[in-house]
Residue, then its C-alpha position, 0 to 999 in steps of 0.5 A: m421680174g422684180f418686186l416692190i414691197k409698199e409701205a412696209t413697217l421695218l423691223d430689222p434688229i440687224n440694222s437697228e431699224n425699228g418701225s420706220v415705214r418704207d418701200i423696198l424694191v427687189e431685183n435680181g435677188r437683191i434689195v436694190r432700193i429702200g425709200e419712200n414712195i418708190q414708183t416703178k413699172g413691171h414689178e409685182v407689188f405687195d401692199c404691206k401697209g400695217k405689216y411687219v417686214t423683217p430680214g428672213l427669219i432663221d430657225m437655228h435648231c430643227h430636224l429634217r430627218e434626211p437621210g434615213r427617216e424620210d417617212e417622218e420628214k424630208i428636206q423637200t417637205g421640211t423646207r416647205s414647212a419652214a417657208m410657211g413658218g416665215f423661215t428663210s434659213v434653217a440649221a439642221m441637226p445631225n441626228t439622222t440615220p446615219p448621223v452627219d458626222s463626216v464631210l460626206g454627210v455634210k455634202f449630202v445634206q448640202m446637195l439635197a438642200t440645193r436640189e430639193g429645198i426652198v429655203n437656205v439649209y445649214p448643216i450642223a455636224a455631230i460632235t462625236k463619231k456616230m454620236e456615240g460620245e466616245e471619239l470626236t469627229e474631224i471638226g476642222d474638216l466639217t467646218a471647212q465643208g460648211a458645218v455651222a456648229i457641232s452638236d450631238d443633239g438628242l444625246c448629251v456629251m456625258n464625257a467631260e474631257l470630250m466636251r472640253r476638247a470640243l470647246e477648245y476646237s470651237k475656239m479654234f474654228d469659231i463655231p458653237v458647241i450646241q449641247h443637249s443638256e441631260d445627265k442620262n444617269l439622272s433622267a434614265d427612262g424618264m417620260m416627263n418632268e419629275g414633279e407632283i403631276s408625274l407622281w400623280l400620273g405614275l410616270k417616271g420623271i426627268p428631274s430638272v437637275a438632270e439638265e442643270v447639272i450639265v449646264s453647270r458643268d459645261i459653263l465651267l468648261a466654257k470658262y476654262t477653255s474660252g470656248r463657245l457653248h450654246v445650250a439648246h432648248v433651255s427648260t428649267k428655272g435653274s438653267v436660266e439662272l446659271i446662264r444669267k450668272a455666266k453671262q454676267e461673268k462674260i463667259k461665252v455662253t448663249c442659249e435658246v428656248t422653244p415656243h412650246h417651253f414658254t407656252l406649255t407646262d407639264s399639266c398638259l400631260k394629264t390626258f396622256d397625250s403623247r403630242y406633249k411628250v418632248n425632250p427636255p420635257l414640258r416643265s412646271e409653271e414656275d419654270r415657264e415663268a422663269i423662261i419668260e423672264g429670261l426672254k425679257d431680260g436677255t438671258i435667253d438669246a434665241i427662239a428656235t423650234d426644235h422641229a421634230p417630226h414623227t409618224i402618226f403610228e409612232k406618236e399613237q403608241e402607248f405613252d411609254y413607247a411614243p418618241f419625244g418631240m413635236i413639229g414647230f416650223e408653222t406655229a413658231v411665229p404665231l405662238v411668239f405673236t399670240e403669247l409674247v407680243h400681243k400679251k406685251i411680254l416682248s415688243p415686236y422688235v425684240a421678238i423678231k430679234k430672238l428669231l434672228e439671233g441664230y445668224k449671229i450665234l452660228n456666224i451666218r452672214n446676213e446683212g438684213l434689210r439694206e440696199g445691196a443685200r440678198a433679198d431674204i425677207t419675211v412679211i408678218d401680219p400681226d393681226f392675221v387671225f387663223t385656226y391651225k388645221k391638220e389639213d393645212i399642215i405642210s410638214k410631212s408629219c402632224n405631231t403637234p398639240f396646237i391643231d385647232r388652236e386659234f392664233r393672232g399673227a402669222p407670216i404671210l410672205t416668205m422670200v428667199g434670194g428674191r424668189v417668193v416661196m410663200k404668199e398669202r399662206k400658200i406655198l408656191l413651189 
């Protein structure tokens, strides 16, 4: 059976389509026709008047935890959570147990994704073996198997020579090196952003310079090697300024920001609530404002969730012992619309572009909303108002500070390869 999407407002930065109202006919997993007043019989019809229809969104930075930490998340549960968030594609970081640092590891993720996943899963492989920062992985073999990038996310590649070689390989295989920018000598044992609030709370801080010194070093290495650097989860004003200047110099650097970093600040930690404990940490209001400006002027390329599930037991430990991270699939688009679009910081078109840029950065083919293209489609109701409840969370974990938060704007339909996997805020598979 096919589908007919009626009176959709198209937002498709891939094809420079901004706001035209069209019908979309889907058959056999592909878009077969886009036009006005399409009439068919035997197709399920979705009335999308007043709704935004976009190419399927991508989260280019998430943690699915499998293999090894299935108590926190699995590909089965994680991809369903992603579908609820409107994502048709996700790129999974390699810091699993064991790390995805071999062809066998990439194959394992691909096999599980095919068998149990309901959205497209693209593995990211480790930069160094066992993510120990001492020896490069077989980057060519990993890329040939389907790894779309390399990263030791969660750990910084501290050795500048290894980072240089990784960037040289990135040029050879046309993949980005995704760096977790954190000088561990500066951030060691830090719990939150270093500043007035950390001093007041008596918690060891992570200074902004711990991120910026690595961003600066890696930009120099990217310039020297002409390699492709991607800076993960940018969190400081200084990092935004460094990346802005690097782009002006035509250095091959891209970057992403998470919804929690453009929404929250370190003031949230005054209650010692470990749900706000993330890495990089929530920064100052000045940093948050710089991130907003970076989104507006194009310095920041993409929005990614850094979806990082943990068990309730882990997060309810004493603050010092609780792990870093929060889940983000299901709140990303609502936060983008509530905090950016409805506050007129970004237009709907630009906001969607930030949620699609991962395809370009990771060199993943996506033809967008055009006839003949694979039907990966997201439908967003910009005025859908709902309260995010713990009992409604699809992820296996619930470590998020946004429970009981009211949002305006959310995905209401997710279609992957012509198959509807989420409809009216319910997972169908």
